[in-house]
N, C-alpha and C positions, 0 to 999 in steps of 0.2 A: 504494500500500500504506500502511496505517496502521502506524506504529511503535508501540512499547509505551507511549509517553507521549502518544499521540493525534496526533502530528505526521504529516501526509500527505507521503510522499516517494517519488518514483520513483527517486532516486539518493541515495546517501550519498557525500559528497566524501571521497576517500581521500588521506591525507597521507604515505604511506610514500615514502621516498627523496627527499623534497623538501628536506632539509638546511636550509641557511641561507635558502632561499626560502620556508620553511614559513609564516612570518608573513604575508608579502605574498600568497601564494597562498590561504591560508585566508581572509583578509579579502576578497580578490577573489571567491572562490567564494561567500561569504555575500552579498556585495553583488550578485552576479549572480543570486542566487535560490536557491542551495542552502540547505537548512535542517537538514541532518544532516551531522555531521562524524565521521570515524573516525580515531583515532590509537592510540598505544600507549606504555606506559612501557618502551620498548625503544630506548635511544639508538643502538644499532647501525643501526637502519633508520628511526627516527622522531625528530623533534625535538618532543616533546610540549610542552615549555616554549614553543617558538616558535609552535606551533599555538594555545596559550592566548593568546599575544600577539595573534595574528590575530583570534581570537574577541573579545577585549576591544576591539580596534580597531574592529571592525564594530559592536559594541554602543555604544561611545562616540560613533560617528558617526551614531547613531540609525538605522542601516540595519536593525538587528534588535533584538529583545529576547530576553533569556535564556530566558524562558518559551516562546518560539516556536521554540526550537532543540532538536535531539536530539544530544547529545554522547556519544560512545562511545569508551572507551579499553580497554586490555588489561593484564592481569597476564601477564607473560612469565616463565616459569620459567628456571632457570639454563641449561638446554640451548639456549635461544634467545637468550642474551645474550652480549655481548662481556665476558669476565671482567674487563677493565680499566675498564669503564664501564657500571655497572648501578645501579639505584635502591635497592639494598638490600645488606646484608651476606650474601654467598653462604654463609657458614659458619653462619648463623642457621637455626633451624627454619623449616619452610614457613610456619606461621602468621605468624611475625615477618617473613618476606620479603613476604608478602601485605600485612601492615599497613603496612610501610614504603613499598611500591610504591603502594598506594592513597593513603596520606597525601601522597606526592609528587605524584600525579596530581591530587588535590583542590586542591593549591596551584597546580600548573601551569595547571589549567583553571578557575580562579576567574573570576568574571564581572567583577571590578573590579581595577584596578591596585593598590589598597590590599592589601598582603599579609595584613592581618587578615581580609579578606573570605573567605579560605580556610576559615574556621570556619563560613561559611554556604554554601559552594559544594556542589554536588552533581553527580553524573554519572548520565546517563540509563541507560546500560548499560555494565557491566563484563564484558569478554569474557576467558575463559581462553584465552590465545593458542594453546596446544596442550595436549593431554592430557600429564600427567607420565608418567614411565617405567612406573609401575604404577598400577592402578586405585585401590588404597588411598591412594597419594600424590595422585592426582587428586582423590579425595574429600576429602582433608585440605585441599588448596588451595581446593576449592569451599566447604567449611565455613567457612574463614577469610574468603573473599569474601562469603559469605552473612551474616556478622556485621554487615556494613555496610548490609544491606537491611532496611527500605526508606528509612531516613533520609538517608544520604549517597549511597548507590547505589540507584537505583530498580529495577534489574533486572539479571539475569545472562545470559550467553550463553557459547558455546564455539566455537572455531575449529579448523580442521584436524582434524575428527573424522570418524569413520565411524559407520554405523548401530548396530552392536552396542554401541559405547561410549556413544553418545548415548542409546540405549534404557536401558542400565544406569544411567546417570547420572539420567535422568528418573525412573526407577522408584525410585531409592534416595534422592535428595536431597529435603530438605524444601522448599528454594527451587528451583523448577523452572527450567530454561533457557527463555528466551523468544526467543532468537536463536541462529542457527547461521551462521557465516561460513566458507564453504569455497571453494576453487578450483573453478571451474565449467568442466569440460573433459571430453573424450571418454574419457580413461583411467579415469575413475570412473563411466562411463555417465551423466555429468551428474547424479550423485547422485539418480537417479530414485526408488528406494525410500526414501532418506533424506528427500527433499523431500516425499514422500507422508506419511511419519511426521510431519514438521513441519506439514503442512496439517491433519492430523487432530487435532493438539494445539495449534493456534494459535501455533506457533513461526514467527517470521519467518526466512526463508532469505535470506541475503545472499551475493551472488556476487562473487568477485574473479577477475582474469585473464579477464574476460568477452570482451574483444577479443583480447588478445595470445595467449591460450591456445586460440583457436578460428579459425585461418585458414581451415579447411575450411568451417566454418559461415558465415563471412563471405562466402564465394564461392557459397553455396547459391543456387539459382534463386529460392526463395521470398523470400529476403532482397532480391534485386534487384527482385522484383515489388512488394514492399511499398514499397521506396524509390521506384520509378518511379511507382506509383499515388498514393501519398500526398504525394510531393514532399519526401523527406528523403534524407540521405546513407545510403549502404549501412551504415556503422557504426551510425548512429542507428536504422536499421531493425532491425538485429540486437539492439540494446539493447531496442527496443520489443517484439520477439518474446520475448525472455527475460523482460521484465517481464510479458508476457502470461501467463507460467507462474506468476505470483504471486511472482516473485523481486524483491528490492530489490538494485539493482546498485551496486557501488562504482565510482565514476568519479574518476580521478585526473588528468584533463587539466591541463596547465599553461598552456593557451591561453585567454585571457579570452574571445575570441569563441566558442570552442568550448564554454566553460562555459554561456554563454547559449544557444548554438545547440542543445546537447544537451537542455537543459531545455525549450526551446521545441518541439523536435522530439518529445519524449516527450508533451507536451500535444497537439500537432497529431495524432499518431497516435491517441492516446486519444479525442480528439474525433471524428476520422474514423471510428473503429471503432464509436462509439456512435450514429452516424447509422443510422436504421432500414434504409435501403437498402444499407448497407455491411456490415451484421452478418454476412451469409452469407459474403461474401468474407473477412472477418477470421477467422471461425471455420474456414473452409477453409484459410487460410494457417497458422493455429495448428496444425491437425491435420497439415498437411504438414510444418511445422517440427518438431513432436514426433516424427513418423515418421522424418524425416531425422536427428534426434538419436539415435534408437535405432539406426539403421543405422550412423551414424558411430561411435557408442560401441562397438557390437559389433565393428566392423572394427578399431578401435584395440585393444580388449581381446583379440582373437584374434591 
């Protein structure tokens, strides 16, 4: 999939829950071949400052260049923050909260260790971590985020959303969302109609909880067939099938070997599926996978 800055990525490296290991794991992921990083200005679950250190470490070692990366972070409203540790004054108006949060993110995710480089830093995508309690409040936050586009923030997205809210936001906002990041699991029917809305409007759909939220899919017959035929692990086959839906998958592995292995497996499956003699089998697997998702989602929903 092409991300909004033109970077091609099968995975985005997810940095939630990495705590003090965030620097080393982010640097390791970039050196392993990841080119997209996801974080958040939410100290409760992310160490955005240490993710920035990991990015700078990879850049300084000449493993990557900033222009070859897709860096994504989030504005998290008060409801998702630890009140004792957040990047803005919770008593301030929403636009001031957004301004303080984004300013902090631009500093944390600067490309150089020189603090003054924050004045030149930019973020490829800023995600609204969750809708606010009311739609007017959500629009107020979105308008404040939009004020940074396109100079310091290249694009905007939203996470933990549903289709009615996404449609209303898309129809109302001047700066349209270009990314949706949602939990991908059966209870929402795998966001089928929402993903279709995204496809029709060129919005990138990013999935999280792709493995941990889908134990039944992981055991599906079609996943085992892809794994055996192509020569990848079952988890990697599930990733590939989800990617085959046009989804960019968040991958938060902490194992260096798996970082490289997952990237290599995604490329192996892609190359296998593009061989003329294999296309029919791949299309059949994708059809079976989508049908299985519909059945699983319907079963969970009922």
